FIDODO-940109 format. One record per residue (C-alpha): residue in three letters; z, x, y. Coordinates in steps of 0.5 Angstrom, whole numbers, plus 500, padded with zeros to 3 digits. Layout:
! residues N
ALAZXY;...
This chain:
! residues 250
MET500500500;ASN498503506;GLU501504513;GLN497498516;ILE499493511;LYS506495512;ASN506494519;ALA503488518;ILE508485514;ALA514488518;GLU511484524;HIS510478520;ALA518479518;LEU520480525;ALA516474527;GLU519469522;TYR526472522;PRO531468521;ARG526465516;GLU523468510;CYS516470511;CYS511470506;GLY504473504;LEU499476500;VAL496482499;VAL488481498;LEU483486495;GLU477484498;HIS471489497;GLY475495495;VAL480494501;GLU487491501;SER489487507;TYR495483508;VAL494475509;PRO501472512;CYS502465510;GLY507459512;ASN513458508;ALA513451506;ALA520451503;ALA525446504;THR530451506;PRO526457509;GLY532461511;GLU534462503;HIS527461499;PHE520461500;VAL514457498;ILE507459499;PRO503453500;ALA497452495;HIS492451500;GLU493458503;TYR494461496;ALA487458494;ALA484461501;ALA487468499;GLU484467492;ASP477465496;ARG477472500;GLY479476494;GLU483478488;VAL491477490;VAL494484488;ALA501483491;VAL506477493;VAL510479499;HIS517476502;SER523478506;HIS530477506;PRO533476512;GLY540478513;ALA540480505;SER539486501;SER531487499;ARG533487491;PRO530481488;SER535475487;ALA535471480;ALA530466483;ASP525472485;HIS525475478;ALA524468475;THR518466480;CYS515473479;GLU515472471;GLN511465473;SER506468478;GLY502473473;ILE502478479;ASP503485478;LYS506487484;TRP512484488;VAL514486495;ILE521484498;VAL523487505;SER530486508;LEU531486515;GLY537483520;VAL541485526;GLN543492527;GLY549495531;ASP545495538;GLY544487537;CYS536488535;VAL533485529;ALA530491525;LEU527492518;ASP532495513;ASP529497507;TRP523495502;PHE523494495;GLU517493490;PHE518490483;GLY514486477;PRO514482471;SER519485466;GLY520479461;TYR526477465;ILE530470464;ALA536469468;PRO543467465;LEU543460463;ILE550459466;GLY551460474;ARG544460476;GLN543457483;PHE538451484;VAL531453486;HIS526447485;GLY521449480;VAL524456479;HIS531454477;ASP532447476;CYS534442470;TYR527443466;ASP527450467;LEU534451464;ILE531447458;ARG525452458;SER530458458;TYR535455453;TYR529454448;GLN526461449;LEU533465449;GLU536460443;ARG530458439;GLY525463441;VAL520457443;THR516457449;LEU515451452;PRO510449457;ASP511449464;PHE509442469;GLU507442476;ARG513438479;PRO513436487;ASP520437491;LYS525432490;TRP520428484;TRP527426482;GLU528421487;ASP521419490;GLY521413486;VAL514415483;SER514421478;ASN516421471;LEU516428469;TYR520428462;LEU517421459;ASP510423462;ASN510430458;PHE515430453;GLU510430447;LYS506435450;ALA512440450;GLY513438442;PHE518433443;ALA519426440;ASP523420443;VAL529419438;GLY532414442;GLN538412446;ASP543411440;ALA541417436;ALA546421433;LEU546428437;GLU544434434;VAL544441438;GLY538442442;ASP537435443;VAL535434450;LEU539428454;LEU535424459;MET539421464;GLN537416470;ILE542418476;ARG541414482;SER533413481;LYS529409485;ASN524407480;GLY529406474;VAL526413470;PRO530419467;ASN530424473;HIS535429470;ALA536432463;GLY540437460;VAL541440453;TYR546438448;LEU550444445;GLY555441440;ASP562439440;ASN561434446;VAL558439451;MET552439455;LEU548445459;HIS545442465;HIS543444472;MET544439478;TYR540439485;GLY545443489;GLN549446484;LEU550452479;SER547451472;GLY553450467;ARG556447462;THR560440462;VAL563435457;TRP558430455;GLY561423456;GLY563419462;MET558418467;TRP553422464;ALA553418457;HIS553412461;SER547414465;LEU543416458;ARG536413457;THR534417451;VAL534423447;LEU528428446;ARG528432439;TYR524438438;LYS519437433;GLY514443434;GLU507442435;LEU506435434;ALA499432431;
């Protein structure tokens, strides 16, 4: 990465502070350049989301060779969500620039860090919620990868799909992921996916967890850390059906 690109990234990061900046390095006709993008995250001071149309426009220009974002007021080392998003992206190089208020009161860059895919899977317990990266469905995918050696497909889902009154992520896709609907009254088995309806506008399941046995569920609620909880009470009352993994279905 040459100095011209580094300077362009630095300028973008400073201009967006205290929001996270984000952008792409594109290889076009043998020359790399930095393409600044908007940050469409709901909380741009904590996360970043590159709008799909901006990513597509960058791909039209050339090959995307690096994803860039900033960490305002934080270390340049990647967070668990950064690692997870990197694994999903298929891009070999990720760059993080950290910046913050200096001793003289000005805002300046502190550090740079580069990393790439390494097979990282975040611990199941204690994840921060980041929609589409660390959410209730991603926790189920990670559980099956870590505990069963099964790679479940990912599905595109709009932010706050669980409360839009339209989306039906789980019921629309469970068969594609190799699950069968065994019904609300099924005797629970370890690994069962518990579909719950929690304040859903259209009466469809909008949250899910994995049954771990001994009346314990693993799940990840919006705005909370992932973790275990006792299965029963409000959770059992909100149960709408149980999905059981059957592998490749005919």
